[in-house]
N, C-alpha and C positions, 0 to 999 in steps of 0.2 A: 708925411704927405707924399714925398717923392717915392717912398717904397710902395705905397698903395697905387700910385700912378704907374709905376713899373710893373706891378702885378696885372693891372688892367690892360696895359699894352701887351704884355706877354700872352695874356689870355686871348686877346683879339688876334694876335699873330698866329697862335695855335689854331684858332677857329678858321682864319683865312687859309692856312695851309691845309686844313682838313677839307674845306670846300674846294680848294684847288685840286687836291688828289681825287676827290669825289667826281668833279667834273672831268678830269683826265680819264678816269676809269669808265665813266658813262660814254664819253666821246669815243674811246677805243672800242668799247663793246658795240656801239652803233656802227662804227667803221667796219668791224669784223662781220657783223650781221649783214651789212650791205655787200660784203664780199662772199656771202653764202656760208659763213662759218658760224658755229654755235657751241655754246657750253654743253648742250646735250650731246652733240656729236663727239666732242672732246672726251666727255665722261664715258660714253658708250664704247668708243674706240679703245679706251684704256681699261675696259672691263670694270668700271665703277657703275654698277646697276642699281645700288641703293645708297642714298646719300642723306646726310643731315646738313642743315644750314645753321651756322652760328651767326646771330645778328639778324633780327627780323625788322630792321629799319627799311629804308627805301631800296637799297641794293638787294637785301634779302627778299623783300617782296617781289622785286623784278625777277630775281632768280627763281623763286617759287612759282611765279606765274609762267615763266618760260619753260619750266620742267613739267608743268601740269599737262597730263595727257601724253607725255613723251615715253620713250622706252626706259628712262631713268626714273626710279621711284624715289620721291622725296619722302623719306620715312618719318622724319620729324624735324622740328626746329629747336634751337637752343637760344634762349634770351633771358635777360635778367628781369624783364617786364612781363606782365600778363598780356599776351597778344592774342587777339582773336584770329583763328586760322582753321582751315579745313583738315589739318593734320595736327598730331600732338605737339605741344610745346613743352620742353623741359628747361630746367635751370641747370647751370653748370654743376651745382652741388648734387644734383640727382644722379642716380645710376642710369647711365645712358645705354640704350640698346645698341647692339652691334650693327654697323653699316659698313659699306665698302670704302667710304671716304667722308670726311667732314670738310665743308667749305665755309671759311670765315669771310663774312661779307663786310667787315669793318675796314675802313681805309686808314684809321688811326688806331694803334694798339693791337693790330692783328698778331704781332709777334708774341706779345704777352699772353694773349688768349690762346694762341697755338701752344705755348708752353704749358698752360693750365690744362688744355685738352689732351696733351700727350700723357698726362697722368691719369686720364679718364678713359681713353679709347686706345685700341690697338691698331687702328687703321691709319692710312695716310691723311694728313691734314693739309689743305691747300688754302691759300688766300684767293679771293675772287680776282684780285689783280693778277696773280700768277697765271691763273687759268686763262683770263682774257688776253693777256699779253703773249701767251705761248700757244694758244689754240690755233689749229690749222684748219 
């Protein structure tokens, strides 16, 4: 019984940490936007004109929405689920078309996904956290 309770507590702690990181990323993103900074500007300034987004959850949707109609082409998304989108969605197992960069929008597990992506693509891979915290 104690082992089961321990697993439940650990799971809840993991979920709490995930939501804390999610909130921190969104808060920083909004703060940077209020300062006139944008993901699009960061990508364009660094010559990333076509990108893919891994993770089409809420952060991935916000990023896709922000890039729509911009100078940065969102070539495709990558997700393990079937996700309705106005651009192609691939799975990690698929052959992935070339892009200038891949942006991982997960706040938990981004390192592991980055490692898996390095075996699939030859371009730089960024976490959304890194872009948001370092964009000027």
